N, C-alpha and C positions, 0 to 999 in steps of 0.2 A: 750246476747243481744248486738247488735252493739252499741258502744259508740257514743257520739255526734262527737267526733274527727274522729272516723272511718267512720261515715256516711258522714261527710263533705268531707273526702278524697275520698270516693266512688263516691259521687256526682261530685266532680271535675274530677275524672278519667272518669266518664261516658260522660262528655263533649268532651273527646278526643277519644271516642270509634271508631268513623269512621276512624280517622287517625291511631290509633293503628292497626286496622284490615287491612287497606290499606298497611301500612308498612310491616306487616307480609306477606300478600299475594304477595307483590312485591318481598320480599326476597325469598319466596318459588319458584317464577317463574324463578329464576336465578340458574341453576345447579351449585353446588359448592362442589365437593368432595375434600378431603384433598389434598393440594398442588395446587388446581385450583380454589381458592376462590376469585381471584382478583375482578371480576365484582361485586360479592355480597358485598365484603368489601368496594368497592367504593360507593355502594348504602347506606351502613350503615354510612359511613363517611359523606355523603351528608345529611343524616337525622340528625346526631349529629350536624352538622354545622347549619342546618335550625332551630334546637331547641335552638341554642345559647350557646352550651357548649364550654368551653375553650379548646384550645390546641388539637383539634381533629386531629389525625395523624395516620399513620401506623407505627408500630414498625418495627424492623429489619427483622422479619419473616412475616410481613404482617397483624398481628392482629390490629384491630381498637381500639384506646385508646382515651378517652376524659375525661375531668375533670369538676366537679362542686364544687366550693368552694376551699379554700386554707388553711385549718387548719392542726394541727399536728396529729389529729386522722384520719387516712387514712382508708376508707372503700372501698373495691374493690367489684364490682358486675360484675360477669363474666358469659357470655353465649357463647358457642362455635358456630361458624358460619358455619363450614363445616358439611356436612351430608354424610351418606353412600350412595351407589348407589341405584338404584330403582329395580334392578333385572329384571324380566320379566314385561314390561309395561302392558301387557295384563292381568296380575294378579290383577291390581289395579281397584277398583270400580270407582275412579275418576283419571283423568290425574294427575300424581304425581307432575307436575310443573304448574298446573293451579291455585293453591291456591283457590280451589273451596269454595265458601261461600254458604252453604245450611243448612237449619234446625238449624240455630244458631250455626253452627260449621264451622271452617276452616279446609279444608282437604289438604293433600299433603305431600311430603317428607320434613321432617323438621318441620311439624306442631306440633310435640311434642318435638323432639330431635334436637336442642332445640331453634329454632328461636322465639317461643313466649317470652322466657325470654329476648331476645335482645330487642324486641319491647316494652315489658312491663317495663323493667328496664329503657329504654330511656324515656318513658313518665312518669314513676314514678319520675325520676330525674327532668323532666320538672315541674311537680307539686310541688316538693320540692323547686325548684328554684323560682317558683312563690310565694310560702309561705315565703320563706327565710330560707336559710340553718342555722342550729344551729351554734353558734360561735365555732370555733376551729375544724370544721369537713371538711374534703376533701373527696368527693365521686369520685372514679375513675371507669369509665365504660369501660369494655373490651368486645369486640366481638372477641373471640380468634380463631385462625386457627389451623388446623392439629390435633385437639383433637381426632378425630375418628381414625387417624393413630397412635397416640402415646399420650394417655391421660396424662396430666400433663406437657408435654413438653412446650406448649406455655406459661404457667404461670411461669415455671422455667426460661425460657428465659427473660420474662418481669421483673421478680423480681430480679434474680441473675445477668443477663447480662446488663439490662438497669436501674436497681436501683429503680424500682417502687415498694416499699415494703409497703404493708398494715399492719394494726394491726388486721384487721378482713376481712374475705372474705365471700360473699354470692354467691353461685353457682346457675345457672339456669337450671340444669338438672331437669326433671319432678319429682314433688313430690305430685301432685294432691292437691296443696295448703296446704300441711302439712309441717312440719319442719323436715329435715333429718340431722343427725349429725355424719354420718360415713358410712363406708362400708368395706367389705372384700378387702384385697389386691389381686394382681394377678401377675403371671409371665408366660412367654412363655419359655418352656423347649424343647430342641430338643434331640432326641435319634436316633443314626445312627448305623446300623449294616453293616458290610462288608462281602462280600462273594467272590466267585471265578467264573468268567464267563466261560460258556461252551455252546456249541451248544445244543439246546433243544432236538435234537435227541440223544445226548449223555449226558443227564442231570446228570447222576451219576458221571461224571467227574468234575462237578462243585460243588460249595457250594452256595446254594440259600439264599441270604440275606433276602428275604421275609420270608422264613421259620424260619430264626433266629429271626426275629422281631415279628412274630405272637404270640409266647407265652408271649412275653413282653407286647403286647397289652392286653392279658388276665390278666397278673399280675396287670396292671394298673387299669383295671376294678375292680379287687378284692381289690386293695389298696383303691380305692375311698370309699368303704363301711366302712373302718376302720378309716377314718380321724376324727379328733376331731370336736366338735361342741361348739358353744358359744350361751348363751341365747339371746343375743342381735343381734349379727352379723349373726348367723346361722352356718351352717356346712361348713368346708373346703371341697373343691372338686377338683378332677382331672379328665380330660377327654381327649381322643385322638381327636384333632380337625383337623388334617391334616395327610395324609399319601401318600407317593409316593416311587418310586424306580428308579434306573438307570439300564438300560440294553442295551446291544449292539444292540438288535433287538427284534422283537416280537417272534422270535424262538431261544432266548438265555436265559441262566440262569442269573437273575439279580445279579449284584455284589455289589449293595448297596441298602439299604432300609432306609427310614427316616420317623419318625413320629414327630409331634409337639404336645405338651401337653398344654392345658389351665389349669393352676393350680390356684385355688382361695384359698387365705390364710385367715383363721379366726383368732380370738384372740388366742395367745399362739403358733401360728405357725410362722415360719420365712423362708426366702428364703434358708437359710443354711439347716434347717431341711428338707425342701421340696426336695432339691437336694439329701440329704443323703438317703431319702426314696426311690428315684428312683434308686440310686446306689446300694441299698440293695435288689432290686427285685430279686427273686429266679432265673429267667431265663435271667438276664441281660447279663451274660457272658462278652465278650470283647467289648460290645457296648459302643459307646462314648456318654457322656451326657454333655450338656452345655446349658447355658442360652443364648437365642437369643438376638441379637442387632438389633434394628430398625434403618434404614437409609432412609432418604428422602430429599426432596428439597422443600422449601417454594415457594409460587408464586412470591416472590421477587427475587428468585434465590439463596437465602441463603441455604447452606447445613445444614442438621439436623441429629443428631445421638444420640441415647440413649439406654442403656441396658434395656431390657424388664423386669424390676422388678419394680412393682408399689405397694408401701407399704400399708398395712392395716392401717386404722386410725379411731379414735373415739374421739369426743369432749364430755366431761362430760355433762350430761343433765342440771346440775346446773350452767354451765358456763354462764356468762353474755351475750355472743353472742347468745346462744341457747334461753335463756329466753327473750332476747330483741326482737329477730325475732318472737318468739312465741307470745309475748305480742302485737306486731304490727299486726300480723295476726288475733289475737283474737278480737282486736278492730274493724276490718273491717268485719270479718266473723260472729261475734256474737257468737262464740263458741271457745273453746280451740282447736287448731289444734293438731292432733296426732304428737308425736315426735318419729321418727322412723329412718330407714336407707335404703339406696339403696341396691338392689341386684347386680346391675352392678357397673362398675368403673367410676370415674369422674376425673376432673382436681384437685380434692382435694388430690389425691395421691402426688401432688407437694406441694400445699400450707400447708396442715396439715401433710401429710404423710412424706414428705422429709424435710420441712422447719419449721414445728411446728407452723404455723400461724393458729389461730382458724378459723375454716371454717364450714359453714352450708349450707344447700340447702333449697330453697323455690322457687316454680314455679308452673304454671298451667300445666295440662297435666298428663296423666297416664304413669308411667314407662313401663308397659307391652306393650304399643303401639309403643314404640321406635323400629325402624328398621323393622317394619311390613309394609305390603302393605295397611294398613288401618289407617294411622296416622291421627288424628284429635284432635282439641282442641275446647272447648266451648268458644264462644265469651264472655259470661258473666264472665268466669274465667279470661279472659285477663284483663277485667276492674278491677276485684277484685285484681288481682296480681299487677297491676300498682298502685292501691291505697295503698296496703301493702308496696310495695317498697318505696313509697314516705314517709312512716312513719318510716321505719327501721332506717335511720340515726339519727332521733330525739330520738328514744328509746336508741340506742347505745351510743349516746352522753351523756346520763344520767348514763348509766350503766358501761361504759368502760373507763372513764377518770382516 
């Protein structure tokens, strides 16, 4: 049953429903792929300022940051502002940038991943500000950039380079109003084979790099079936996610072939063991194996670079952060939320995975709708999420001092 406190928070959030929905729809209407988020960031900053948050600003790579309160217990709420592309616009039921409101749902690119969290966190903070922040708490709101290009990078920058270090992080990746406490890690591995070019009419004079890589692809498919599993995080996986070759022409023997592997790391696996497994493949031969490095540029013009290793992370279920967020959700939902994990990767690879800062996820929207041509979120869940976000700092103030 919803508690009186939860019901009051829900009623207060309901009064802002129209504004939450409008803010979400206006964000959806602004295309913002990684590195091109400026206009959407400006829209978010304007909303933060209108809501009366302190120090609303862009950090060095363009993420929007604002503050409510000024205590020693720093709670960060992060939602990434960039989205993937739309693919074929004709494949969408609704215009991906219309932010269509129909049947109690908001549709469009980013309607799950993860613009709802930005809207709901902002209005949750507004509700908390109206009630009065608990003494000693500072809430930092972040609408982070470039997450889709390199998850974790924006929070590594904000925490390590700009010194905004929280004691707890709440992520806005979709959880369907449940509480998530970890996920598998991942890495991008490149395998390259070399050959000898020759005219296609004299192909026996060459060494075909594609033929060299073909059995390696089969080895990787076989390897995937042998990888370890974890009761909570699930199975480690590896798959070929990209393949190409270099050739002098369409009537020449390719002298280089390349595949990229998406490797998901479960508990007990490491980047080192994952690389060793690839180097031990029976048909690897003289192929080169390396971890890829991502390089990009923020909309501010700042260069960005990171090795594509994203650590596995899990926060214990008994941790005060997990229990505090779950308690806040239960007060509003009237039921205990499931405590689970994401299948995909998040900015938690930085906060918990690299830096050891306790991190959980709570947000509206279903994970399986992310990156699809049918993204939508329930309006009722937006109101619920805003109410829960408004209670989280109060619960954590009691549990994490």
